[in-house]
C-alpha positions in Angstrom: 6.2 24.7 -21.8 5.2 22.4 -19.0 2.1 21.2 -20.9 4.3 20.5 -24.1 6.6 18.5 -21.9 3.6 16.5 -20.4 2.4 15.6 -23.8 5.8 14.4 -24.9 6.5 12.5 -21.7 5.1 9.1 -23.0 6.9 9.4 -26.5 10.1 10.6 -24.9 10.2 7.8 -22.4 9.4 5.2 -25.4 12.0 6.6 -27.7 14.7 6.6 -24.8 14.3 2.9 -24.0 13.9 1.8 -27.8 17.1 3.6 -28.6 19.1 2.0 -25.7 17.5 -1.7 -26.5 18.3 -1.3 -30.2 22.1 -0.3 -29.2 22.2 -3.2 -26.6 22.4 -1.0 -23.7 19.4 -2.2 -22.1 18.2 -5.8 -21.2 14.3 -5.8 -21.3 14.6 -9.8 -20.4 14.1 -9.4 -16.5 11.0 -6.9 -16.8 9.4 -9.6 -19.3 10.3 -12.3 -16.9 8.6 -10.5 -14.2 5.4 -9.6 -16.0 4.9 -12.8 -18.3 3.6 -15.0 -15.5 0.7 -12.7 -14.6 -0.2 -12.0 -18.4 0.1 -15.6 -19.2 -2.3 -16.4 -16.4 -5.1 -14.5 -17.4 -7.8 -16.1 -19.4 -9.6 -12.9 -20.2 -8.3 -10.0 -22.5 -7.7 -7.8 -19.5 -4.2 -7.3 -19.7 -4.0 -4.3 -17.7 -5.7 -6.0 -14.9 -3.0 -8.9 -15.0 -0.2 -6.2 -15.3 -1.8 -4.4 -12.1 -1.3 -7.7 -10.1 2.3 -7.9 -10.9 2.8 -4.4 -10.5 1.1 -4.6 -6.9 3.2 -7.7 -6.0 6.5 -5.8 -6.2 5.2 -3.3 -4.1 4.1 -5.6 -1.6 6.0 -5.1 1.7 6.2 -9.0 1.8 8.2 -9.2 -1.4 11.9 -9.4 -1.8 11.7 -9.0 -5.7 13.9 -6.3 -7.3 12.0 -3.6 -9.1 11.9 -4.2 -12.8 14.5 -2.5 -15.0 11.7 -0.8 -17.0 10.7 1.3 -14.0 14.2 2.9 -14.1 12.6 6.7 -13.7 9.9 5.6 -11.0 12.5 3.7 -8.6 12.2 6.8 -6.0 8.4 6.6 -6.3 7.9 2.8 -6.1 10.2 2.7 -3.1 8.1 5.3 -1.2 5.1 3.3 -2.4 6.3 0.2 -0.7 7.0 2.2 2.6 3.6 3.6 2.5 2.0 0.5 1.8 3.7 -1.2 4.9 2.9 1.5 7.1 -1.0 1.7 6.1 -1.2 -2.1 6.8 0.5 -1.5 10.1 -1.6 1.4 11.1 -4.8 -0.7 10.2 -3.5 -3.4 12.4 -2.9 -1.3 15.6 -6.6 0.1 14.9 -7.7 -3.3 14.9 -5.9 -4.1 17.9 -7.3 -0.7 19.8 -11.1 -1.9 18.6 -10.6 -5.6 20.1 -8.9 -4.2 23.5 -11.4 -1.4 23.7 -14.5 -3.6 23.2 -13.0 -6.3 25.6 -12.8 -3.8 28.5 -16.1 -2.1 27.7 -19.1 -3.5 30.1 -21.2 -3.8 26.9 -18.7 -4.6 24.7 -19.4 -1.5 22.7 -17.1 -0.6 19.8 -15.2 3.0 19.9 -16.8 6.0 18.1 -15.4 6.9 14.6 -13.9 10.0 16.1 -11.7 7.6 18.6 -10.3 5.9 15.5 -9.4 8.9 13.7 -7.7 10.5 16.8 -5.6 7.2 17.4 -4.7 7.1 13.8 -3.0 10.4 13.7 -1.5 9.5 17.4 0.0 6.4 15.8 1.5 8.3 12.7 2.8 10.9 14.7 4.9 8.1 16.5 6.2 6.1 13.6 6.5 9.2 11.1 10.1 10.1 11.8 11.7 6.5 12.6 14.1 4.7 10.3 12.4 2.3 7.9 14.6 -0.7 8.8 13.8 -0.7 12.6 10.7 1.3 12.6 8.2 -1.0 14.4 10.8 -2.6 16.7 11.5 1.0 18.1 7.9 2.2 17.9 6.4 -0.8 19.7 6.7 0.2 23.2 5.0 3.6 22.5 2.3 2.5 20.3 1.6 -0.3 23.0 1.1 2.4 25.8 -1.1 4.7 23.4 -3.3 1.8 22.1 -3.7 0.5 25.7 -4.4 4.0 27.1 -7.1 4.8 24.6 -8.7 1.4 25.0 -8.7 1.9 28.7 -10.4 5.5 28.1 -13.1 3.9 26.1 -14.4 2.0 29.1 -13.0 4.5 31.9 -12.7 8.0 30.5 -10.7 9.4 33.3 -8.0 6.8 32.8 -4.4 8.6 32.6 -2.4 5.6 33.0 -3.1 2.1 31.2 -2.7 -1.0 33.3 0.8 -2.6 32.9 -0.6 -5.8 31.9 -2.4 -4.3 29.1 0.2 -2.4 27.7 2.6 -5.8 27.7 -0.5 -7.4 25.9 -0.6 -4.8 23.5 3.2 -4.7 23.0 3.5 -8.7 22.5 0.9 -8.5 20.0 2.3 -5.6 18.1 6.0 -7.4 18.0 4.1 -10.8 16.8 1.8 -9.4 14.1 3.2 -6.0 12.8 6.8 -5.9 13.6 7.2 -9.5 12.3 5.7 -9.2 8.6 5.7 -13.1 8.2 2.7 -13.3 10.6 -0.4 -14.8 9.3 -2.2 -11.8 10.6 0.0 -9.4 8.6 -0.3 -11.5 5.5 -4.0 -11.7 5.6 -4.0 -7.8 6.1 -1.7 -7.3 3.2 -3.8 -9.7 0.9 -7.2 -7.6 1.8 -5.1 -4.1 1.2 -3.7 -5.6 -2.0 -7.2 -6.6 -3.2 -8.4 -3.2 -2.6 -5.7 -1.6 -4.6 -6.3 -4.0 -7.5 -10.0 -3.2 -7.8 -9.1 0.6 -7.4 -6.4 0.4 -10.1 -8.6 -1.4 -12.6 -11.5 0.6 -12.1 -9.5 4.0 -12.2 -8.1 2.8 -15.4 -11.7 3.5 -16.9 -12.1 7.1 -15.5 -8.7 8.7 -15.8 -5.8 8.6 -17.7 -2.0 9.3 -16.8 -0.8 12.7 -15.8 -4.5 13.8 -14.8 -4.7 15.5 -11.4 -5.3 13.1 -8.3 -9.0 12.9 -7.6 -10.7 13.6 -4.5 -11.4 10.6 -2.2 -14.8 9.2 -3.2 -14.8 6.7 -0.3 -15.2 9.3 2.5 -17.3 7.9 5.2 -17.3 4.4 4.0 -15.7 1.6 5.9 -13.2 -0.1 3.5 -12.4 -2.6 6.4 -10.2 -0.6 9.2 -12.0 2.4 10.3 -10.2 5.6 9.9 -8.0 4.7 7.0 -10.3 5.2 4.1 -8.7 8.3 2.7 -5.2 6.9 3.1 -6.2 3.9 1.2 -7.8 5.8 -1.6 -4.9 8.4 -1.9 -2.1 5.7 -2.1 -4.2 3.7 -4.6 -4.6 7.1 -6.6 -0.9 7.5 -6.6 -0.1 3.9 -7.7 -2.6 4.0 -10.4 -0.8 7.1 -12.0 2.3 5.1 -12.0 0.9 2.2 -13.4 -0.9 3.7 -16.2 1.8 5.7 -17.4 4.2 2.8 -17.4 1.4 0.8 -19.3 1.1 3.2 -21.9 4.9 3.2 -22.5 5.5 -0.5 -22.1 2.1 -2.4 -22.4 2.4 -3.4 -26.0 5.8 -4.8 -25.4 4.8 -6.9 -22.5 1.9 -8.4 -24.4 3.8 -9.1 -27.4 6.8 -10.5 -25.6 4.5 -12.5 -23.2 1.7 -13.8 -25.1 2.8 -14.0 -28.8 5.6 -16.2 -27.9 3.6 -19.2 -26.4 
């Protein structure tokens, strides 16, 4: 029975929206206005790539845009994607801060080992995991600063148990300026890099798998994407995003292209 429901999922969703549109109970104009600029800006025939850009833009932690009405059944998933996207960037920036502080303290400016990044990443997740989303990084900044400063100090002097107060203060100010404040240039640059990775993943995954297939294993294990220690998290979030994007494109892709491109 479950497989039969899965096989009918695309048809069922399509029929649901077509019926509501025909009866005037659903206005698709908001969704068309959302996707049209991306589809019209593409010179190639890669409509899914253009759609993917628009899809990722509504998931960006920098956006204030509403989720389009055609994602009616996916709003909880997309809301979680936004939260995970924000956390992923923030964890990467925390690891970047750790790397810079650790190297600045080391007498030979030696970078920390991969195992140090992985251990700190787990500590960062433990600090932020149960905090409310609206004030997460304001509340977490002092604890993150202490932990990052401690691990950076231990990179140069392994016996350190209490980090210097000045180093903690420096770390906290950096977190408040560049992570808590998403309007910062540093956060924006990081967001662009992560979004670029997601876009490449969505486009390449479209040729390798279809909606509703099981999530694949991470094929980037051991490869540095740009912030050491987050490769698997990047891959898994991109895979989850692709499943929703691919399914949505099967349901609405023809409508989006027709309404956006054939009315020029």
